[in-house]
Every structure is written in C-alpha cells, then in structure tokens.
N, CA, C and O of each residue as an XYZ file, in Angstrom:
708
protein
N       0.846     -1.304     -0.079
C       0.209     -0.039     -0.105
C       0.923      1.070      0.068
O       0.563      2.076     -0.544
N       2.015      1.121      0.883
C       2.921      1.999      0.890
C       3.493      2.778     -0.728
O       3.572      3.971     -1.019
N       3.824      1.519     -1.564
C       4.358      1.400     -2.909
C       3.212      2.369     -3.837
O       3.602      3.049     -4.786
N       1.681      2.318     -3.389
C       0.830      2.731     -4.352
C       0.790      4.312     -4.129
O       0.678      5.168     -5.006
N       0.918      4.515     -2.625
C       0.659      6.195     -2.663
C       2.105      6.554     -2.611
O       2.125      7.743     -2.292
N       3.101      6.203     -2.735
C       4.373      6.502     -3.415
C       4.308      6.888     -5.152
O       4.671      7.933     -5.694
N       3.836      5.904     -5.653
C       3.648      6.326     -6.997
C       2.529      7.492     -7.329
O       2.699      8.321     -8.223
N       1.551      7.448     -6.622
C       0.512      8.284     -6.592
C       1.277      9.567     -6.553
O       1.234     10.354     -7.499
N       2.008      9.800     -5.426
C       2.499     11.192     -5.158
C       3.606     11.508     -6.308
O       3.595     12.633     -6.807
N       4.531     10.580     -6.729
C       5.415     10.805     -7.675
C       4.432     11.321     -9.127
O       4.787     12.221     -9.888
N       3.448     10.703     -9.235
C       2.481     11.363    -10.051
C       2.265     12.669    -10.090
O       2.651     13.448    -10.961
N       1.578     12.926     -9.039
C       1.599     14.365     -8.684
C       2.504     15.260     -8.778
O       2.291     16.381     -9.239
N       3.624     14.851     -8.343
C       5.105     15.760     -8.054
C       5.582     16.255     -9.395
O       5.994     17.386     -9.652
N       5.435     15.020    -10.374
C       6.166     14.875    -11.686
C       5.219     15.811    -12.667
O       5.764     16.224    -13.690
N       4.153     16.092    -12.483
C       3.245     16.480    -13.322
C       3.866     17.912    -14.179
O       3.612     18.123    -15.364
N       4.829     18.937    -13.207
C       5.339     19.981    -13.854
C       6.634     19.782    -14.971
O       6.801     20.421    -16.010
N       7.259     18.983    -14.565
C       8.251     18.735    -15.495
C       8.158     17.609    -16.174
O       9.282     17.242    -16.513
N       7.252     16.835    -16.554
C       6.858     15.853    -17.638
C       7.245     16.257    -18.895
O       7.700     17.401    -18.914
N       7.205     15.628    -20.049
C       7.349     16.016    -21.129
C       6.169     16.769    -21.777
O       6.096     17.830    -22.397
N       5.109     15.665    -21.340
C       3.632     16.703    -21.758
C       3.201     16.905    -20.712
O       2.890     15.840    -20.180
N       2.956     17.980    -19.938
C       2.176     17.855    -18.879
C       0.664     18.043    -18.943
O      -0.021     17.706    -17.977
N       0.159     18.523    -19.947
C      -1.182     18.618    -20.194
C      -1.443     16.816    -20.017
O      -1.929     16.363    -18.980
N      -1.159     16.186    -20.842
C      -1.672     14.843    -20.777
C      -1.131     14.026    -19.772
O      -1.639     12.904    -19.770
N      -0.093     14.250    -18.738
C       0.182     13.564    -17.575
C      -0.884     14.148    -16.689
O      -1.169     13.289    -15.855
N      -1.462     15.034    -16.545
C      -2.253     15.863    -15.785
C      -3.725     14.921    -16.094
O      -4.298     14.237    -15.246
N      -4.086     15.069    -17.318
C      -5.162     14.343    -17.457
C      -5.142     12.883    -17.372
O      -6.264     12.404    -17.210
N      -4.112     11.979    -17.441
C      -3.706     10.643    -17.121
C      -4.256     10.497    -15.521
O      -4.916      9.596    -15.002
N      -3.721     11.736    -14.963
C      -4.034     10.986    -13.151
C      -5.151     12.071    -13.105
O      -5.325     12.237    -11.898
N      -5.959     12.858    -13.741
C      -7.306     13.018    -12.940
C      -8.201     12.022    -13.922
O      -9.359     11.815    -13.559
N      -7.717     11.368    -15.191
C      -8.823     10.836    -15.610
C      -9.029      9.319    -15.347
O     -10.108      8.783    -15.093
N      -7.757      8.688    -15.454
C      -7.841      7.100    -15.031
C      -7.119      6.729    -13.825
O      -7.537      5.802    -13.131
N      -5.831      7.520    -13.449
C      -5.065      6.987    -12.603
C      -5.635      7.014    -10.999
O      -5.659      5.973    -10.343
N      -5.942      7.888    -10.621
C      -6.838      8.111     -9.456
C      -7.721      6.828     -9.336
O      -7.482      6.054     -8.410
N      -8.666      6.574    -10.165
C      -9.555      5.494    -10.227
C      -8.550      4.264     -9.946
O      -8.641      3.708     -8.852
N      -7.779      3.899    -10.700
C      -7.082      2.529    -10.630
C      -6.464      2.761     -8.931
O      -6.424      1.801     -8.161
N      -6.157      3.703     -8.648
C      -5.469      3.867     -7.144
C      -6.766      3.277     -6.202
O      -6.633      2.309     -5.455
N      -7.968      3.984     -6.358
C      -9.410      3.863     -5.677
C      -9.396      2.360     -5.845
O      -9.374      1.739     -4.782
N      -9.403      1.688     -6.890
C      -9.984      0.345     -7.294
C      -9.063     -0.644     -6.101
O      -9.438     -1.599     -5.421
N      -7.604      0.106     -6.199
C      -6.536     -1.080     -5.414
C      -7.200     -1.093     -3.784
O      -7.505     -2.072     -3.102
N      -7.312      0.658     -3.389
C      -7.874      0.553     -1.953
C      -9.086     -0.177     -1.326
O      -9.234     -0.630     -0.191
N     -10.086     -0.154     -2.627
C     -11.411     -1.001     -2.656
C     -10.971     -2.408     -2.445
O     -11.278     -3.008     -1.415
N     -10.197     -2.999     -3.475
C      -9.855     -4.522     -3.339
C      -9.260     -4.820     -1.674
O      -9.620     -5.740     -0.940
N      -8.120     -3.598     -1.324
C      -7.934     -4.007     -0.136
C      -9.014     -4.052      1.307
O      -8.802     -4.462      2.448
N      -9.775     -3.667      0.905
C     -10.889     -3.339      1.826
C     -11.750     -4.258      1.864
O     -12.267     -4.546      2.944
N     -12.117     -4.962      0.628
C     -13.110     -6.234      0.234
C     -12.558     -6.993      0.354
O     -13.337     -7.946      0.333
N     -11.240     -7.470      0.543
C     -10.607     -8.665      0.669
C      -9.937     -8.909      2.265
O      -8.763     -8.609      2.483
N     -10.651     -9.373      3.127
C     -10.301     -9.644      4.371
C      -9.704    -10.995      4.756
O      -9.005    -11.191      5.750
N     -10.167    -12.160      3.590
C     -10.035    -13.526      3.762
C      -9.496    -14.011      2.352
O      -9.540    -13.401      1.284
N      -9.042    -15.108      2.590
C      -8.747    -15.860      1.352
C      -9.907    -16.033      0.152
O      -9.679    -16.094     -1.056
N     -11.166    -16.093      0.794
C     -12.447    -16.599      0.626
C     -12.631    -15.162     -0.771
O     -12.650    -15.191     -2.001
N     -12.718    -14.245      0.088
C     -12.869    -12.932     -0.746
C     -11.919    -12.690     -1.728
O     -12.339    -12.140     -2.745
N     -10.628    -12.995     -1.664
C      -9.833    -13.052     -2.684
C     -10.111    -14.061     -3.905
O      -9.884    -13.778     -5.081
N     -10.586    -15.162     -3.492
C     -10.966    -16.081     -4.402
C     -12.507    -15.689     -5.363
O     -12.717    -16.030     -6.527
N     -13.110    -15.169     -4.779
C     -14.656    -14.407     -5.092
C     -14.065    -13.247     -6.331
O     -14.595    -13.110     -7.433
N     -13.045    -12.601     -5.918
C     -12.746    -11.555     -6.772
C     -11.989    -12.042     -8.130
O     -12.129    -11.594     -9.268
N     -11.196    -13.026     -7.699
C     -10.607    -13.867     -8.759
C     -11.403    -14.751     -9.731
O     -11.151    -14.765    -10.936
N     -12.322    -15.451     -9.195
C     -13.398    -15.709     -9.962
C     -14.198    -14.789    -10.831
O     -14.453    -14.890    -12.031
N     -14.514    -13.942    -10.030
C     -15.523    -12.899    -10.928
C     -14.487    -12.413    -12.294
O     -14.951    -12.526    -13.429
N     -13.254    -11.942    -12.121
C     -12.312    -11.503    -13.051
C     -12.070    -12.629    -14.258
O     -12.070    -12.285    -15.440
N     -11.894    -13.815    -13.898
C     -12.071    -15.069    -14.750
C     -13.301    -14.938    -15.706
O     -13.304    -14.680    -16.910
N     -14.376    -15.190    -14.833
C     -15.531    -15.528    -15.589
C     -15.835    -14.341    -16.486
O     -16.252    -14.507    -17.632
N     -15.644    -13.263    -16.011
C     -16.113    -11.607    -16.796
C     -15.039    -11.736    -17.829
O     -15.447    -11.015    -18.740
N     -13.891    -12.251    -18.200
C     -13.159    -12.196    -19.088
C     -13.625    -13.127    -20.050
O     -13.852    -12.838    -21.224
N     -13.795    -14.471    -19.439
C     -14.497    -15.545    -20.471
C     -15.897    -15.168    -21.099
O     -16.359    -15.666    -22.126
N     -16.468    -14.248    -20.344
C     -17.872    -13.990    -20.745
C     -17.687    -13.106    -22.237
O     -18.231    -13.234    -23.334
N     -16.555    -12.073    -21.663
C     -16.444    -11.078    -22.760
C     -15.441    -11.750    -24.094
O     -15.117    -11.096    -25.084
N     -15.110    -13.005    -23.872
C     -14.739    -13.403    -25.336
C     -15.845    -14.159    -25.835
O     -16.093    -13.937    -27.020
N     -16.604    -15.020    -25.239
C     -18.055    -15.753    -25.958
C     -18.726    -14.570    -26.548
O     -18.912    -14.579    -27.765
N     -19.174    -13.393    -25.734
C     -19.911    -12.592    -26.306
C     -19.359    -11.974    -27.531
O     -20.217    -11.626    -28.342
N     -18.191    -11.767    -27.838
C     -17.257    -11.376    -29.219
C     -17.518    -12.489    -29.959
O     -18.021    -12.108    -31.016
N     -17.406    -13.952    -29.924
C     -17.653    -14.833    -30.875
C     -18.952    -14.958    -31.111
O     -19.165    -15.313    -32.270
N     -20.006    -14.790    -30.399
C     -21.179    -15.224    -30.778
C     -21.838    -14.012    -31.262
O     -22.876    -14.121    -31.916
N     -21.324    -12.844    -30.996
C     -21.684    -11.489    -32.109
C     -21.109    -11.381    -33.513
O     -21.464    -10.486    -34.279
N     -20.234    -12.291    -33.829
C     -19.504    -12.242    -35.183
C     -18.299    -11.653    -35.287
O     -17.820    -11.331    -36.374
N     -17.763    -11.481    -34.245
C     -16.485    -10.676    -34.022
C     -15.449    -11.222    -34.814
O     -14.552    -10.525    -35.290
N     -15.559    -12.725    -35.010
C     -14.413    -13.423    -35.793
C     -14.415    -13.037    -36.950
O     -13.363    -13.510    -37.380
N     -14.987    -12.373    -37.937
C     -15.039    -12.154    -39.165
C     -14.319    -11.016    -39.293
O     -13.831    -10.795    -40.402
N     -14.100    -10.078    -38.227
C     -12.949     -8.850    -38.400
C     -11.661     -8.862    -38.746
O     -11.038     -9.901    -38.526
N     -11.183     -8.075    -39.173
C      -9.575     -8.512    -39.171
C      -8.876     -8.920    -38.193
O      -8.006     -9.787    -38.274
N      -9.317     -8.115    -36.844
C      -8.491     -8.802    -35.600
C      -9.885     -8.657    -34.466
O     -10.703     -7.755    -34.287
N      -9.698     -9.911    -33.881
C     -10.915    -10.404    -32.754
C     -10.624     -8.933    -31.954
O      -9.462     -8.613    -31.702
N     -11.745     -8.077    -31.580
C     -11.274     -7.291    -30.389
C     -12.825     -7.333    -29.487
O     -13.103     -6.476    -28.648
N     -13.567     -8.275    -29.777
C     -14.916     -8.612    -28.842
C     -15.886     -7.475    -28.740
O     -16.495     -7.343    -27.679
N     -16.088     -6.675    -29.686
C     -17.078     -5.450    -29.380
C     -16.598     -4.584    -28.334
O     -17.419     -4.064    -27.578
N     -15.180     -4.337    -28.182
C     -15.002     -3.352    -27.323
C     -14.541     -2.069    -27.942
O     -13.825     -1.834    -28.916
N     -15.294     -1.161    -26.909
C     -14.366      0.292    -27.849
C     -13.266      0.708    -26.926
O     -12.629      1.753    -27.055
N     -13.105     -0.083    -26.089
C     -12.070      0.505    -24.888
C     -10.816     -0.376    -25.005
O      -9.816     -0.145    -24.326
N     -10.890     -1.354    -25.849
C      -9.438     -2.401    -25.811
C      -9.503     -2.784    -27.455
O     -10.509     -2.993    -28.133
N      -8.114     -2.806    -27.854
C      -7.817     -2.861    -29.207
C      -7.364     -4.556    -28.830
O      -7.383     -5.137    -27.745
N      -6.901     -5.125    -30.414
C      -6.843     -6.588    -30.147
C      -5.682     -6.950    -29.143
O      -5.823     -7.939    -28.424
N      -4.553     -6.192    -29.070
C      -3.287     -6.224    -28.425
C      -3.860     -6.335    -26.939
O      -3.683     -7.385    -26.321
N      -4.528     -5.292    -26.369
C      -5.144     -5.029    -25.045
C      -6.087     -6.345    -24.835
O      -5.824     -6.983    -23.816
N      -6.820     -6.689    -25.398
C      -7.711     -7.934    -24.700
C      -6.741     -9.033    -24.704
O      -6.780     -9.925    -23.857
N      -5.849     -8.982    -25.670
C      -4.735    -10.579    -25.433
C      -4.100    -10.376    -24.197
O      -4.180    -11.205    -23.291
N      -3.394     -9.188    -24.091
C      -2.732     -9.039    -22.662
C      -3.721     -9.217    -21.795
O      -3.493     -9.940    -20.826
N      -4.920     -8.657    -21.933
C      -6.143     -8.911    -20.380
C      -5.930    -10.530    -20.495
O      -5.559    -11.233    -19.555
N      -6.132    -10.846    -21.388
C      -6.394    -12.535    -21.235
C      -5.403    -13.656    -20.730
O      -5.643    -14.737    -20.194
N      -4.192    -13.039    -21.080
C      -2.826    -13.714    -20.647
C      -2.411    -13.327    -19.114
O      -1.832    -14.114    -18.364
N      -2.740    -12.189    -18.811
C      -2.719    -11.566    -17.276
C      -3.872    -12.439    -16.665
O      -3.644    -12.872    -15.536
N      -4.894    -12.714    -17.152
C      -5.719    -13.748    -16.035
C      -5.247    -15.406    -15.951
O      -5.359    -16.163    -14.988
N      -4.796    -15.629    -17.036
C      -4.143    -16.980    -17.049
C      -3.371    -17.657    -15.473
O      -3.472    -18.809    -15.051
N      -2.662    -16.567    -14.891
C      -2.218    -16.892    -13.756
C      -3.187    -16.822    -12.498
O      -3.090    -17.603    -11.551
N      -4.154    -15.785    -12.587
C      -5.189    -16.085    -11.654
C      -6.001    -17.335    -11.688
O      -6.398    -17.797    -10.618
N      -6.372    -18.106    -13.152
C      -6.868    -19.095    -13.463
C      -6.160    -20.420    -12.856
O      -6.790    -21.427    -12.530
N      -4.655    -20.258    -12.745
C      -3.816    -21.449    -12.468
C      -4.175    -21.312    -10.867
O      -4.591    -22.405    -10.482
N      -4.159    -20.489     -9.964
C      -4.361    -20.088     -8.595
C      -5.309    -20.845     -7.931
O      -5.299    -21.413     -6.839
N      -6.592    -20.681     -9.305
C      -7.562    -21.069     -8.903
C      -8.189    -22.460     -9.066
O      -9.190    -22.904     -8.503
N      -7.349    -23.076     -9.999
C      -7.258    -24.506    -10.401
C      -6.496    -24.857     -9.279
O      -7.049    -25.877     -8.868
N      -5.772    -24.665     -8.716
C      -4.629    -25.269     -7.513
C      -5.175    -25.485     -6.231
O      -4.902    -26.421     -5.479
N      -6.177    -24.311     -5.976
C      -7.235    -24.180     -4.864
C      -8.465    -25.138     -4.972
O      -8.999    -25.453     -3.909
N      -8.935    -25.599     -6.053
C     -10.460    -25.718     -6.329
C     -10.239    -27.482     -6.304
O      -9.228    -28.155     -6.500
N     -11.473    -27.824     -6.017
C     -11.911    -29.373     -6.362
C     -12.447    -29.643     -7.778
O     -12.448    -28.785     -8.661
N     -12.869    -30.804     -7.916
C     -13.060    -31.225     -9.261
C     -14.169    -30.344    -10.115
O     -13.972    -30.021    -11.287
N     -15.087    -30.079     -9.544
C     -16.229    -29.323    -10.616
C     -15.268    -28.075    -11.096
O     -14.705    -28.010    -12.189
N     -15.211    -27.223    -10.173
C     -14.610    -25.990    -10.057
C     -13.568    -26.078    -11.455
O     -13.743    -25.428    -12.486
N     -12.371    -27.121    -11.184
C     -11.450    -27.332    -12.095
C     -11.704    -27.551    -13.344
O     -11.002    -27.114    -14.257
N     -12.941    -28.391    -13.530
C     -13.344    -28.422    -15.116
C     -14.006    -27.192    -15.607
O     -13.992    -26.985    -16.820
N     -14.620    -26.301    -14.763
C     -14.553    -25.167    -15.374
C     -13.665    -24.057    -15.572
O     -13.792    -23.108    -16.346
N     -12.927    -24.266    -14.918
C     -11.322    -23.569    -15.033
C     -10.558    -23.940    -16.333
O      -9.814    -23.256    -17.035
N     -10.933    -25.123    -16.434
C     -10.122    -25.809    -17.831
C     -10.992    -25.134    -19.203
O     -10.373    -24.887    -20.238
N     -12.516    -24.864    -19.089
C     -13.041    -24.278    -19.819
C     -12.544    -23.123    -20.077
O     -12.129    -22.825    -21.197
N     -12.526    -22.254    -18.964
C     -12.089    -20.741    -18.953
C     -10.649    -20.755    -19.714
O     -10.313    -19.960    -20.592
N     -10.010    -21.635    -19.286
C      -8.222    -21.469    -19.897
C      -8.208    -21.495    -21.419
O      -7.578    -20.778    -22.195
N      -9.039    -22.475    -21.654
C      -9.128    -22.810    -23.382
C      -9.859    -21.623    -23.663
O      -9.087    -20.890    -24.281
N     -11.017    -21.039    -23.511
C     -11.496    -19.959    -24.055
C     -10.546    -18.658    -23.952
O     -10.529    -17.840    -24.872
N      -9.880    -18.524    -22.973
C      -8.922    -17.559    -22.985
C      -7.834    -17.800    -24.084
O      -7.372    -16.840    -24.702
N      -7.512    -18.807    -24.274
C      -6.316    -19.173    -25.313
C      -7.134    -18.877    -26.517
O      -6.667    -18.015    -27.262
N      -8.065    -19.325    -26.794
C      -9.007    -19.027    -27.969
C      -9.176    -17.848    -28.271
O      -8.960    -17.510    -29.435
N      -9.676    -16.751    -27.155
C      -9.359    -15.392    -27.610
C      -8.341    -14.703    -28.074
O      -8.369    -13.830    -28.942
N      -7.053    -15.282    -27.230
C      -5.782    -15.044    -27.766
C      -5.072    -15.080    -28.813
O      -4.107    -14.404    -29.169
N      -5.914    -16.365    -29.529
C      -5.276    -16.900    -31.086
C      -6.019    -15.894    -32.057
O      -5.462    -15.313    -32.989
N      -7.787    -15.728    -31.600
C      -8.361    -14.777    -32.463
C      -7.955    -13.423    -32.575
O      -8.332    -12.746    -33.532
N      -7.071    -12.871    -31.504
C      -6.631    -11.503    -31.646
C      -5.416    -11.176    -32.619
O      -5.061    -10.179    -33.249
N      -4.933    -12.498    -32.449
C      -3.707    -12.124    -33.692
C      -2.486    -11.475    -32.860
O      -1.519    -11.037    -33.484
N      -2.516    -11.430    -31.852
C      -1.338    -10.810    -31.324
C      -0.134    -11.227    -31.021
O      -0.128    -11.799    -29.931
N       0.969    -11.174    -31.577
C       2.306    -12.417    -31.671
C       2.628    -12.342    -29.974
O       2.813    -13.432    -29.433
N       2.693    -11.267    -29.223
C       3.543    -11.449    -28.002
C       3.171    -11.624    -27.017
O       3.938    -12.032    -26.145
N       1.314    -11.291    -26.660
C       0.893    -12.129    -25.618
C       0.453    -13.711    -26.010
O       0.421    -14.646    -25.210
N       0.213    -13.756    -27.049
C       0.145    -15.211    -27.509
C       1.216    -16.118    -27.262
O       1.009    -17.300    -26.991
N       2.677    -15.470    -27.366
C       4.010    -16.439    -27.068
C       4.061    -16.639    -25.768
O       4.421    -17.703    -25.263
N       3.694    -15.599    -25.120
C       3.618    -15.750    -23.405
C       2.657    -16.694    -22.947
O       2.919    -17.505    -22.059
N       1.612    -16.624    -23.488
C       0.667    -17.677    -23.095
C       0.925    -18.996    -23.591
O       0.550    -19.915    -22.863
N       1.431    -19.259    -24.566
C       1.724    -20.428    -25.044
C       2.702    -21.014    -23.974
O       2.496    -22.032    -23.314
N       3.756    -20.235    -23.915
C       4.851    -20.473    -23.119
C       4.438    -20.883    -21.505
O       4.772    -21.893    -20.886
N       3.560    -19.691    -21.033
C       2.895    -20.041    -19.729
C       2.065    -21.432    -19.419
O       2.228    -21.994    -18.335
N       1.133    -21.986    -20.454
C       0.274    -22.959    -20.223
C       1.203    -24.152    -20.683
O       1.123    -25.191    -20.029
N       2.107    -24.092    -21.788
C       2.472    -25.385    -21.952
C       3.877    -25.881    -21.540
O       4.243    -27.054    -21.456
N       4.653    -24.661    -21.277
C       6.044    -25.001    -20.484
C       6.248    -24.967    -18.581
O       7.237    -25.328    -17.943
N       4.965    -24.415    -18.065
C       5.002    -24.611    -16.863
C       4.738    -26.006    -16.117
O       5.336    -26.448    -15.135
N       3.803    -26.518    -16.759
C       3.965    -27.949    -16.312
C       5.386    -28.642    -16.244
O       5.806    -29.151    -15.204
N       5.923    -28.628    -17.144
C       7.413    -29.256    -17.382
C       8.501    -28.321    -16.497
O       9.701    -28.559    -16.626
N       8.166    -27.533    -15.833
C       9.133    -26.923    -14.500
C       9.714    -27.846    -13.949
O       9.129    -28.924    -13.843
N      10.954    -27.688    -13.474
C      11.735    -28.732    -12.886
C      12.161    -28.217    -11.675
O      13.247    -27.637    -11.694
N      11.555    -28.293    -10.608
C      12.139    -27.597     -9.161
C      13.175    -28.614     -8.251
O      13.378    -29.821     -8.124
N      13.678    -27.367     -7.724
C      15.032    -28.519     -6.947
C      14.380    -29.560     -6.001
O      14.720    -30.727     -5.810
N      13.148    -28.708     -5.343
C      12.585    -29.722     -4.282
C      11.480    -30.544     -4.558
O      11.004    -31.218     -3.644
N      11.021    -30.581     -5.655
C       9.854    -31.137     -6.447
C       8.656    -31.060     -5.460
O       8.157    -32.051     -4.927
N       8.318    -30.002     -5.306
C       7.339    -29.340     -4.790
C       6.193    -28.721     -5.842
O       6.627    -27.764     -6.484
N       4.890    -29.072     -6.117
C       4.138    -28.240     -7.133
C       3.838    -27.070     -6.714
O       3.929    -26.837     -5.509
N       3.460    -26.188     -7.515
C       2.857    -24.837     -7.253
C       1.506    -24.916     -6.543
O       0.618    -25.707     -6.860
N       1.439    -24.079     -5.613
C       0.272    -24.439     -4.540
C      -0.282    -22.681     -4.042
O       0.354    -21.670     -4.339
N      -1.049    -22.690     -3.573
C      -1.606    -21.187     -3.215
C      -0.910    -20.604     -2.517
O      -0.905    -19.379     -2.633
N       0.103    -21.349     -1.343
C       1.057    -20.929     -0.548
C       2.006    -20.945     -0.998
O       2.860    -20.499     -0.231
N       2.651    -21.467     -2.610
C       3.710    -21.162     -3.088
C       3.500    -21.211     -4.703
O       3.644    -22.202     -5.419
N       3.104    -19.818     -5.123
C       2.887    -19.759     -6.535
C       3.865    -20.031     -7.544
O       5.042    -19.970     -7.192
N       3.578    -20.345     -8.837
C       4.338    -20.287     -9.763
C       5.308    -19.068    -10.235
O       4.702    -18.032    -10.511
N       6.438    -19.044    -10.342
C       7.149    -17.782    -10.690
C       6.732    -16.823    -11.753
O       7.009    -15.629    -11.863
N       5.908    -17.704    -12.618
C       5.436    -16.890    -14.064
C       4.346    -15.685    -13.575
O       4.180    -14.551    -14.024
N       3.539    -16.550    -12.247
C       2.403    -15.534    -11.834
C       3.104    -14.094    -11.534
O       2.648    -13.082    -12.065
N       4.021    -14.049    -10.824
C       5.020    -13.348    -10.498
C       5.441    -11.985    -11.762
O       5.421    -10.755    -11.768
N       5.868    -13.296    -12.912
C       6.541    -12.441    -14.032
C       5.264    -11.591    -14.886
O       5.376    -10.499    -15.443
N       4.090    -12.416    -14.800
C       2.941    -11.696    -15.744
C       2.403    -10.496    -14.930
O       1.706     -9.651    -15.492
N       2.710    -10.406    -13.625
C       2.252     -9.528    -12.505
C       3.228     -8.332    -12.781
O       2.878     -7.154    -12.698
N       4.471     -8.747    -13.112
C       5.344     -7.575    -13.486
C       6.481     -7.635    -12.284
O       7.279     -6.704    -12.181
N       6.526     -8.755    -11.383
C       7.286     -8.845    -10.438
C       8.531     -9.457    -10.904
O       8.455     -9.890    -12.054
N       9.680     -9.609    -10.303
C      10.894    -10.821    -11.009
C      10.328    -12.120     -9.871
O       9.734    -12.146     -8.793
N      10.794    -12.928    -10.646
C      10.274    -14.289     -9.571
C      11.563    -14.499     -8.364
O      11.464    -15.370     -7.499
C-alpha cells in the first residue's frame, strides 16, 4: 500500500516537469486515481482468502464472457478480434487474457473437481480469444505459460500451490521471480 501511495505522489509531483504536462495531468485526473481507488477497494474487500478467490473468479468469468460474447456476435469475421470493445484493441484484449491465466492457475490449484473443469473451459476460452486476436507477443507468452509451466523442474519437487505460487505468476504481474 505504501508503494501505491508513493507512485501516486510521484505522479502528482512530476506533472510540472513531465514531457507533456497536459497529458500527464489528464492521465492523473482521468484514470490513474480510479486505479488507486480500485486498489484500495480491493484491499478493503479482501479480508480473507475466500474474498480474494471470489474476486479472482469474478475476473476470470467476466473475461471469459467477454470472449464468448465477441464470438457469438460475429466478431470473428473482423480483421482482428476485439470482442465488441470500444476501450480495448486486439493487443489489449490479448494481454488481459494472458494476465488472467495466472489467476486461473491459482484458482485451479486451490479448487476441487467441478470448479477445475470449469477453469479448464475458461483457460481454453482465454487461449481461443488470444489466438483470435492475432497478437504475437501475448500469444507467445500464453503458450509458454500454459505448455512449459508443467514441465518446470524444481529442486525440491514441490508443485505450485496457493502457498507457493509459480514464478510465472509474478512475471505476468510485473514482478521478478
């Protein structure tokens, strides 16, 4: 939380010396403060692991519905799949789907049989949406993430679990392993 507040303060302080001060101010007042507010709301809502699982399920299901809706509305015939979105282009959609893969992996590792089957369908839908987007970089990361992660060889032979996540989850979130 301290780092989020420091980044917010840094964004406010550097507006006068930025390359494009008007656009920096617009970004700060337009979307960045909403992102910080969302971060604090998630911190407020997540009091237990069950709350965190509910938020991750909501993210995975909503992104899956986003892809399914785009497929059924005929967006496959478009030059590049963007799922009827005005705010995301094909690359953004593919990156959203790739960033949701570690969430689905965590939910898979902490779920029972029936939710695991649902998550397999969700991950396959994510991969289908990534392929339809024709975006090279997120697709390459997704393929490496899905197909190479099970081949990972740990020195202690302990599988990824909710207590010990896969290093690829941190890389996808922007943190080094």
